[in-house]
All heavy atoms as an XYZ file, in Angstrom:
668
protein
N     -25.098     24.885     21.223
C     -23.778     25.401     20.923
C     -23.841     26.926     21.041
O     -24.768     27.557     20.542
C     -23.365     24.988     19.514
C     -21.939     25.296     19.198
S     -21.447     24.780     17.548
C     -21.394     23.037     17.729
N     -22.863     27.492     21.663
C     -22.862     28.937     21.819
C     -22.508     29.608     20.506
O     -21.973     28.995     19.582
C     -21.857     29.352     22.908
O     -20.550     29.007     22.468
C     -22.178     28.707     24.226
N     -22.831     30.879     20.466
C     -22.610     31.626     19.224
C     -21.123     31.742     18.899
O     -20.724     31.662     17.745
C     -23.220     33.014     19.370
C     -23.193     33.823     18.090
C     -23.902     35.154     18.254
O     -24.924     35.200     18.936
O     -23.387     36.127     17.689
N     -20.285     31.877     19.928
C     -18.847     32.010     19.712
C     -18.248     30.725     19.123
O     -17.448     30.775     18.189
C     -18.161     32.333     21.040
C     -16.719     32.717     20.897
C     -16.163     33.157     22.227
C     -14.723     33.607     22.070
N     -14.160     34.070     23.339
N     -18.662     29.557     19.659
C     -18.177     28.291     19.129
C     -18.657     28.081     17.703
O     -17.937     27.548     16.857
C     -18.647     27.131     20.001
C     -17.893     26.988     21.277
C     -18.346     25.759     22.012
C     -17.625     25.595     23.320
N     -18.090     24.392     24.042
N     -19.889     28.482     17.435
C     -20.447     28.307     16.101
C     -19.691     29.164     15.080
O     -19.406     28.722     13.978
C     -21.923     28.671     16.108
C     -22.670     28.214     14.887
C     -24.160     28.441     15.043
O     -24.589     29.254     15.849
N     -24.938     27.737     14.279
N     -19.320     30.396     15.473
C     -18.572     31.254     14.569
C     -17.187     30.694     14.290
O     -16.726     30.714     13.153
C     -18.443     32.660     15.153
C     -19.690     33.486     15.019
C     -19.456     34.888     15.513
C     -20.703     35.720     15.395
N     -20.482     37.082     15.882
N     -16.521     30.192     15.334
C     -15.183     29.644     15.128
C     -15.238     28.384     14.272
O     -14.360     28.139     13.453
C     -14.495     29.363     16.463
O     -15.137     28.304     17.120
N     -16.277     27.576     14.443
C     -16.427     26.376     13.631
C     -16.702     26.732     12.171
O     -16.203     26.097     11.262
C     -17.541     25.496     14.198
C     -17.548     24.121     13.618
C     -18.489     23.224     14.361
C     -18.363     21.819     13.843
N     -19.124     20.870     14.609
N     -17.491     27.786     11.955
C     -17.782     28.187     10.576
C     -16.547     28.756      9.898
O     -16.359     28.595      8.702
C     -18.924     29.194     10.532
O     -18.547     30.402     11.143
N     -15.665     29.433     10.665
C     -14.422     29.932     10.073
C     -13.531     28.790      9.614
O     -12.924     28.857      8.559
C     -13.654     30.777     11.091
C     -14.138     32.171     11.183
C     -13.163     33.001     11.989
N     -13.937     33.854     12.867
C     -13.641     34.144     14.100
N     -12.558     33.633     14.656
N     -14.382     34.931     14.809
N     -13.450     27.746     10.402
C     -12.630     26.593     10.030
C     -13.215     25.927      8.794
O     -12.486     25.545      7.888
C     -12.527     25.605     11.198
C     -11.718     26.224     12.335
C     -11.886     24.299     10.759
C     -11.733     25.433     13.602
N     -14.520     25.783      8.733
C     -15.125     25.114      7.588
C     -14.997     25.959      6.321
O     -14.983     25.422      5.228
C     -16.591     24.779      7.870
O     -17.338     25.966      8.033
N     -14.906     27.287      6.476
C     -14.684     28.125      5.299
C     -13.266     27.922      4.773
O     -13.030     27.843      3.574
C     -14.930     29.607      5.646
C     -16.420     29.847      5.859
C     -14.405     30.528      4.551
C     -16.755     31.214      6.385
N     -12.296     27.783      5.672
C     -10.908     27.594      5.255
C     -10.712     26.266      4.545
O     -10.048     26.180      3.533
C      -9.987     27.655      6.455
C      -9.874     29.015      7.047
C      -8.949     29.013      8.221
N      -9.089     30.257      8.965
C      -8.755     30.401     10.213
N      -8.256     29.383     10.894
N      -8.898     31.553     10.816
N     -11.262     25.193      5.108
C     -11.143     23.870      4.507
C     -12.535     23.373      4.147
O     -13.226     22.798      4.973
C     -10.487     22.891      5.473
C      -9.011     23.103      5.750
C      -8.548     22.133      6.819
C      -8.198     22.956      4.511
N     -12.932     23.625      2.932
C     -14.238     23.181      2.474
C     -14.130     21.708      2.089
O     -13.725     21.370      0.994
C     -14.685     24.027      1.284
C     -16.080     23.690      0.828
O     -16.827     23.061      1.606
O     -16.414     24.035     -0.322
N     -14.484     20.837      3.035
C     -14.322     19.405      2.812
C     -15.360     18.828      1.865
O     -15.311     17.652      1.534
C     -14.341     18.669      4.145
C     -13.143     18.975      5.047
C     -13.291     18.237      6.375
C     -11.843     18.611      4.394
N     -16.303     19.649      1.424
C     -17.248     19.149      0.416
C     -16.670     19.300     -0.996
O     -17.183     18.716     -1.938
C     -18.581     19.881      0.531
O     -18.389     21.259      0.245
N     -15.601     20.065     -1.124
C     -14.952     20.262     -2.406
C     -14.112     19.033     -2.760
O     -13.363     18.516     -1.927
C     -14.062     21.495     -2.358
O     -13.220     21.550     -3.469
N     -14.212     18.562     -3.980
C     -13.432     17.403     -4.408
C     -11.945     17.710     -4.425
O     -11.128     16.846     -4.130
C     -13.864     16.948     -5.808
C     -15.173     16.228     -5.817
C     -15.479     15.695     -7.195
C     -16.784     14.940     -7.203
N     -17.063     14.364     -8.501
N     -11.594     18.962     -4.751
C     -10.187     19.335     -4.775
C      -9.568     19.189     -3.394
O      -8.490     18.605     -3.248
C     -10.025     20.779     -5.274
C      -8.626     21.291     -5.118
C      -7.633     20.894     -6.001
C      -8.289     22.134     -4.083
C      -6.334     21.345     -5.849
C      -6.995     22.606     -3.923
C      -6.018     22.200     -4.815
N     -10.214     19.751     -2.365
C      -9.648     19.686     -1.016
C      -9.630     18.278     -0.469
O      -8.694     17.886      0.223
C     -10.392     20.620     -0.065
C      -9.967     22.035     -0.245
C     -10.723     23.052     -0.753
C      -8.685     22.592      0.025
N      -9.975     24.204     -0.801
C      -8.727     23.955     -0.338
C      -7.504     22.076      0.540
C      -7.632     24.794     -0.187
C      -6.420     22.926      0.696
C      -6.485     24.261      0.332
N     -10.660     17.494     -0.772
C     -10.659     16.097     -0.337
C      -9.459     15.354     -0.919
O      -8.709     14.683     -0.202
C     -11.950     15.396     -0.780
C     -13.143     15.733      0.030
C     -14.323     14.945     -0.483
C     -15.593     15.319      0.202
N     -16.749     14.551     -0.305
N      -9.278     15.498     -2.224
C      -8.173     14.818     -2.896
C      -6.830     15.319     -2.409
O      -5.929     14.529     -2.117
C      -8.290     15.020     -4.414
O      -9.585     14.596     -4.846
C      -7.227     14.247     -5.148
N      -6.696     16.627     -2.276
C      -5.433     17.206     -1.823
C      -5.069     16.734     -0.418
O      -3.932     16.345     -0.159
C      -5.511     18.737     -1.863
C      -4.286     19.403     -1.322
C      -3.118     19.427     -2.064
C      -4.292     19.990     -0.066
C      -1.973     20.027     -1.555
C      -3.160     20.598      0.433
C      -2.002     20.614     -0.304
N      -6.018     16.746      0.495
C      -5.732     16.346      1.867
C      -5.433     14.848      1.978
O      -4.583     14.437      2.773
C      -6.889     16.719      2.788
C      -7.041     18.224      3.035
C      -8.298     18.498      3.851
C      -5.822     18.781      3.724
N      -6.094     14.037      1.179
C      -5.820     12.598      1.197
C      -4.423     12.313      0.651
O      -3.654     11.550      1.237
C      -6.901     11.820      0.409
C      -8.221     11.874      1.177
C      -6.476     10.382      0.161
C      -9.410     11.372      0.383
N      -4.066     12.957     -0.454
C      -2.719     12.765     -1.039
C      -1.658     13.287     -0.072
O      -0.610     12.643      0.108
C      -2.626     13.443     -2.416
C      -1.201     13.497     -2.913
C      -3.518     12.715     -3.411
N      -1.909     14.421      0.573
C      -0.952     14.961      1.539
C      -0.787     14.023      2.733
O       0.340     13.771      3.176
C      -1.413     16.341      2.020
C      -0.517     17.012      3.058
C       0.845     17.332      2.439
C      -1.185     18.254      3.588
N      -1.886     13.468      3.235
C      -1.810     12.543      4.371
C      -1.039     11.285      3.996
O      -0.207     10.805      4.776
C      -3.212     12.186      4.839
N      -1.277     10.752      2.820
C      -0.563      9.553      2.363
C       0.913      9.868      2.179
O       1.782      9.080      2.576
C      -1.194      9.006      1.067
C      -0.325      7.954      0.432
C      -2.577      8.449      1.365
N       1.229     11.012      1.590
C       2.625     11.394      1.405
C       3.338     11.538      2.744
O       4.448     11.027      2.913
C       2.717     12.704      0.611
C       4.123     13.189      0.443
C       4.949     12.629     -0.522
C       4.633     14.199      1.246
C       6.257     13.063     -0.676
C       5.931     14.630      1.102
C       6.746     14.063      0.132
N       2.716     12.217      3.694
C       3.349     12.396      4.991
C       3.504     11.086      5.741
O       4.509     10.863      6.406
C       2.537     13.390      5.840
C       2.589     14.841      5.405
C       1.609     15.665      6.230
C       3.983     15.391      5.511
N       2.533     10.210      5.620
C       2.579      8.950      6.366
C       3.596      7.974      5.791
O       4.325      7.324      6.543
C       1.184      8.287      6.374
O       0.250      9.217      6.920
C       1.181      7.034      7.217
N       3.676      7.874      4.479
C       4.549      6.873      3.871
C       5.860      7.435      3.357
O       6.913      6.827      3.555
C       3.798      6.145      2.746
C       2.636      5.355      3.251
C       1.338      5.760      2.983
C       2.817      4.230      4.030
C       0.258      5.054      3.468
C       1.753      3.515      4.515
C       0.464      3.914      4.236
N       5.839      8.561      2.690
C       7.079      9.114      2.134
C       7.884      9.870      3.183
O       9.113      9.941      3.067
C       6.770     10.038      0.971
N       7.229     10.399      4.192
C       7.942     11.137      5.240
C       9.001     10.313      5.933
O      10.176     10.687      5.960
N       8.636      9.154      6.485
C       9.643      8.358      7.202
C      10.629      7.635      6.291
O      11.638      7.143      6.775
C       8.816      7.341      7.972
C       7.436      7.837      7.957
C       7.292      8.703      6.768
N      10.388      7.555      5.002
C      11.298      6.808      4.135
C      12.133      7.749      3.258
O      13.332      7.875      3.475
C      10.508      5.820      3.248
O       9.490      6.532      2.553
C       9.885      4.727      4.094
N      11.515      8.376      2.290
C      12.258      9.168      1.310
C      12.813     10.454      1.896
O      13.923     10.864      1.537
C      11.384      9.474      0.096
C      10.920      8.236     -0.596
C       9.579      7.876     -0.625
C      11.836      7.388     -1.211
C       9.148      6.728     -1.254
C      11.433      6.235     -1.844
C      10.081      5.905     -1.856
O       9.674      4.769     -2.470
N      12.071     11.104      2.776
C      12.555     12.348      3.369
C      13.751     12.061      4.268
O      14.753     12.792      4.244
C      11.438     13.059      4.146
C      10.258     13.373      3.224
C      11.951     14.319      4.816
C      10.566     14.292      2.078
N      13.688     10.982      5.048
C      14.818     10.602      5.899
C      16.031     10.269      5.045
O      17.151     10.690      5.339
C      14.433      9.417      6.814
C      15.653      8.861      7.519
C      13.393      9.860      7.819
N      15.817      9.554      3.968
C      16.914      9.214      3.049
C      17.538     10.472      2.457
O      18.762     10.598      2.380
C      16.403      8.294      1.938
C      17.451      7.939      0.929
C      18.409      6.977      1.212
C      17.489      8.564     -0.303
C      19.389      6.642      0.293
C      18.463      8.245     -1.234
C      19.408      7.282     -0.938
O      20.378      6.975     -1.838
N      16.685     11.407      2.038
C      17.194     12.647      1.450
C      17.950     13.474      2.480
O      19.002     14.061      2.166
C      16.038     13.463      0.877
N      17.447     13.521      3.705
C      18.157     14.284      4.743
C      19.496     13.661      5.074
O      20.475     14.374      5.309
C      17.283     14.380      6.003
C      16.047     15.275      5.913
C      15.250     15.181      7.203
C      16.435     16.713      5.630
N      19.553     12.333      5.104
C      20.806     11.656      5.434
C      21.840     11.789      4.330
O      22.995     12.132      4.574
C      20.552     10.174      5.703
C      20.129      9.791      7.105
C      19.777      8.324      7.148
C      21.206     10.106      8.099
N      21.454     11.515      3.106
C      22.408     11.434      2.010
C      22.595     12.745      1.243
O      23.725     13.159      0.993
C      22.017     10.313      1.057
C      22.117      8.965      1.726
O      22.948      8.774      2.594
N      21.259      8.052      1.351
N      21.508     13.372      0.856
C      21.634     14.576      0.036
C      22.072     15.783      0.849
O      22.926     16.554      0.421
C      20.315     14.865     -0.665
N      21.497     15.938      2.037
C      21.810     17.113      2.850
C      22.835     16.806      3.946
O      23.240     17.709      4.670
C      20.539     17.681      3.467
C      19.543     18.140      2.449
C      18.309     17.529      2.332
C      19.854     19.173      1.573
C      17.390     17.955      1.390
C      18.940     19.600      0.635
C      17.707     18.986      0.533
N      23.227     15.556      4.060
C      24.228     15.097      5.018
C      23.951     15.582      6.440
O      24.819     16.107      7.120
C      25.622     15.524      4.558
C      26.007     14.887      3.245
C      27.359     15.343      2.744
O      28.016     16.146      3.422
O      27.747     14.899      1.658
N      22.715     15.394      6.862
C      22.328     15.771      8.225
C      22.653     14.645      9.189
O      22.942     13.524      8.789
C      20.842     16.100      8.306
C      20.436     17.368      7.635
S      18.747     17.728      7.987
C      18.946     19.184      8.968
N      22.568     14.948     10.442
C      22.784     13.988     11.509
C      21.719     12.880     11.443
O      20.575     13.130     11.093
C      22.709     14.723     12.853
C      23.092     13.853     14.013
O      23.408     12.681     13.856
N      23.062     14.448     15.191
N      22.112     11.674     11.789
C      21.193     10.539     11.750
C      20.004     10.760     12.676
O      18.862     10.527     12.303
C      21.950      9.262     12.153
C      21.071      8.027     12.204
C      20.732      7.363     11.040
C      20.600      7.548     13.412
C      19.941      6.232     11.082
C      19.801      6.432     13.461
C      19.475      5.764     12.299
O      18.678      4.659     12.341
N      20.263     11.220     13.881
C      19.199     11.426     14.863
C      18.200     12.476     14.389
O      16.983     12.285     14.509
C      19.800     11.825     16.214
C      18.774     12.042     17.280
C      18.124     10.968     17.863
C      18.448     13.324     17.699
C      17.159     11.156     18.838
C      17.502     13.533     18.669
C      16.847     12.442     19.249
N      18.690     13.569     13.831
C      17.808     14.638     13.345
C      16.939     14.145     12.208
O      15.732     14.431     12.148
C      18.645     15.863     12.894
C      17.792     16.909     12.218
C      19.382     16.456     14.078
N      17.505     13.366     11.296
C      16.721     12.861     10.184
C      15.657     11.862     10.646
O      14.539     11.863     10.144
C      17.623     12.246      9.123
O      18.297     11.124      9.649
N      16.000     11.025     11.623
C      15.014     10.060     12.141
C      13.892     10.756     12.895
O      12.720     10.383     12.766
C      15.686      9.034     13.043
C      16.529      8.040     12.305
S      15.506      7.069     11.196
C      16.693      6.627      9.976
N      14.227     11.761     13.674
C      13.196     12.507     14.407
C      12.296     13.249     13.445
O      11.064     13.278     13.626
C      13.851     13.463     15.433
C      12.834     14.441     15.999
C      14.497     12.676     16.556
N      12.851     13.839     12.401
C      12.011     14.531     11.420
C      11.116     13.551     10.671
O       9.950     13.867     10.396
C      12.871     15.327     10.443
O      13.673     14.461      9.686
N      11.607     12.367     10.355
C      10.776     11.352      9.715
C       9.650     10.895     10.613
O       8.504     10.730     10.169
N       9.956     10.711     11.898
C       8.912     10.318     12.855
C       7.869     11.425     13.020
O       6.671     11.151     13.094
C       9.537      9.974     14.211
C       8.556      9.493     15.218
C       7.956      8.243     15.078
C       8.231     10.267     16.315
C       7.046      7.784     16.007
C       7.322      9.829     17.248
C       6.724      8.580     17.097
N       8.315     12.679     13.049
C       7.387     13.800     13.161
C       6.468     13.889     11.945
O       5.257     14.122     12.091
C       8.163     15.099     13.334
N       7.013     13.672     10.753
C       6.177     13.681      9.542
C       5.187     12.533      9.562
O       4.023     12.686      9.148
C       7.061     13.600      8.298
C       7.880     14.836      7.993
C       8.825     14.563      6.827
C       6.988     16.006      7.690
N       5.593     11.382     10.071
C       4.693     10.233     10.189
C       3.535     10.562     11.145
O       2.374     10.285     10.835
C       5.456      9.007     10.692
C       4.584      7.818     10.942
C       4.071      7.088      9.894
C       4.275      7.439     12.243
C       3.262      5.991     10.127
C       3.476      6.346     12.491
C       2.963      5.620     11.428
N       3.833     11.164     12.275
C       2.795     11.521     13.246
C       1.833     12.550     12.646
O       0.616     12.441     12.816
C       3.429     12.053     14.551
C       4.224     10.943     15.236
C       2.391     12.639     15.487
C       3.391      9.737     15.636
N       2.346     13.533     11.938
C       1.487     14.530     11.291
C       0.570     13.854     10.266
O      -0.619     14.173     10.180
C       2.337     15.647     10.629
C       1.493     16.537      9.732
C       3.033     16.465     11.694
N       1.097     12.910      9.503
C       0.282     12.178      8.532
C      -0.802     11.352      9.190
O      -1.951     11.336      8.732
N      -0.483     10.691     10.297
C      -1.487      9.883     11.002
C      -2.561     10.779     11.604
O      -3.758     10.450     11.541
C      -0.805      9.009     12.084
C      -1.816      8.385     13.008
C       0.041      7.941     11.418
N      -2.165     11.923     12.156
C      -3.155     12.859     12.716
C      -4.062     13.394     11.613
O      -5.279     13.526     11.800
C      -2.441     14.008     13.465
C      -3.398     15.142     13.801
C      -1.796     13.469     14.730
N      -3.504     13.681     10.446
C      -4.322     14.151      9.331
C      -5.279     13.064      8.848
O      -6.450     13.363      8.550
C      -3.428     14.633      8.178
C      -4.125     15.243      6.977
C      -4.990     16.421      7.374
C      -3.103     15.681      5.943
N      -4.835     11.827      8.797
C      -5.737     10.727      8.430
C      -6.841     10.589      9.468
O      -8.011     10.401      9.121
C      -4.956      9.411      8.275
C      -4.102      9.463      7.021
C      -5.903      8.213      8.208
C      -3.160      8.307      6.862
N      -6.501     10.701     10.754
C      -7.496     10.629     11.817
C      -8.527     11.754     11.658
O      -9.724     11.547     11.813
C      -6.813     10.710     13.179
C      -7.756     10.773     14.319
C      -8.486      9.764     14.854
C      -8.108     11.948     15.061
N      -9.247     10.227     15.882
C      -9.026     11.573     16.044
C      -7.696     13.273     15.005
C      -9.573     12.472     16.936
C      -8.240     14.175     15.894
C      -9.166     13.767     16.836
N      -8.069     12.975     11.325
C      -8.957     14.112     11.121
C      -9.905     13.849      9.940
O     -11.108     14.146     10.021
C      -8.132     15.380     10.873
C      -8.941     16.578     10.477
C      -9.638     17.303     11.427
C      -8.989     16.986      9.154
C     -10.383     18.409     11.071
C      -9.730     18.095      8.784
C     -10.429     18.811      9.744
O     -11.170     19.901      9.376
N      -9.380     13.286      8.867
C     -10.212     13.021      7.696
C     -11.232     11.927      7.975
O     -12.369     11.983      7.500
C      -9.335     12.639      6.507
C      -8.435     13.761      5.968
C      -7.496     13.211      4.912
C      -9.240     14.903      5.435
N     -10.860     10.939      8.756
C     -11.814      9.871      9.118
C     -12.876     10.438     10.046
O     -14.065     10.121      9.912
C     -11.086      8.684      9.746
C     -10.263      7.961      8.675
C     -12.050      7.708     10.396
C      -9.350      6.891      9.227
N     -12.468     11.258     11.000
C     -13.402     11.841     11.952
C     -14.439     12.707     11.246
O     -15.623     12.716     11.619
C     -12.628     12.681     12.977
C     -13.482     13.277     14.049
C     -12.650     14.074     15.026
C     -13.528     14.831     15.983
N     -12.751     15.756     16.793
N     -14.030     13.440     10.220
C     -14.956     14.291      9.471
C     -15.609     13.574      8.304
O     -16.213     14.215      7.433
C     -14.233     15.550      8.983
C     -13.957     16.492     10.115
O     -14.761     16.617     11.021
N     -12.814     17.119     10.085
N     -15.448     12.273      8.239
C     -16.088     11.392      7.261
C     -15.719     11.734      5.815
O     -16.510     11.568      4.901
C     -17.595     11.394      7.445
C     -17.983     10.843      8.783
C     -19.462     10.778      8.978
C     -19.709     10.205     10.362
N     -21.036     10.335     10.819
N     -14.502     12.221      5.627
C     -13.985     12.386      4.274
C     -13.518     11.028      3.777
O     -13.743     10.667      2.627
C     -12.839     13.430      4.248
C     -12.191     13.490      2.888
C     -13.358     14.779      4.676
N     -12.861     10.280      4.662
C     -12.497      8.888      4.399
C     -13.449      7.988      5.149
O     -13.797      8.262      6.295
C     -11.066      8.595      4.889
C      -9.932      9.246      4.133
C      -8.633      8.991      4.870
C      -9.856      8.694      2.748
N     -13.868      6.916      4.524
C     -14.775      6.014      5.238
C     -14.083      4.692      5.526
O     -13.074      4.345      5.001
C     -16.019      5.762      4.421
O     -15.698      5.325      3.127
């Protein structure tokens, strides 16, 4: 591994210390919230409480779902979730 790649990887690991129990728990709860609450409760709130367009609320719910799935994939890849 080159020195430049190693430095950039160490910067990322400093930002998200996945050995910390706090960050593990926070990222897992965030991933679950985005995956399950994003497409359901957020879409409901956008439709009814904020009276947004149906299409905009559905697209935002789908985007939150995709972000949650990508975060779960990242956590599995880094062996935070087994």
